[in-house]
C-alpha positions, 0 to 999 in steps of 0.5 A: 499500500503506498501513500502519495498525499505525503508526498504530494504535500511535501512537494508543494511546501518545498515549491512554496518555501523555494518561492518564499525564498526567492522572494526574499533574496530579491527584496535583499538585493533591492534593499542592498541597492537602494541603501548604496544609491542613498549612501552615494547621494548623501555622499555627493550631497555633503561633499558639494 
């Protein structure tokens, strides 16, 4: 007797976690870029 519902749930959970991780990674990259832009802007503004 083989139960496949557990495997399907596990696969969908892994896909969901993978999607969440990729979204968090993209948000981290965007946040880092925005921080760099702000640092450059403040540096230019303070040197003028």
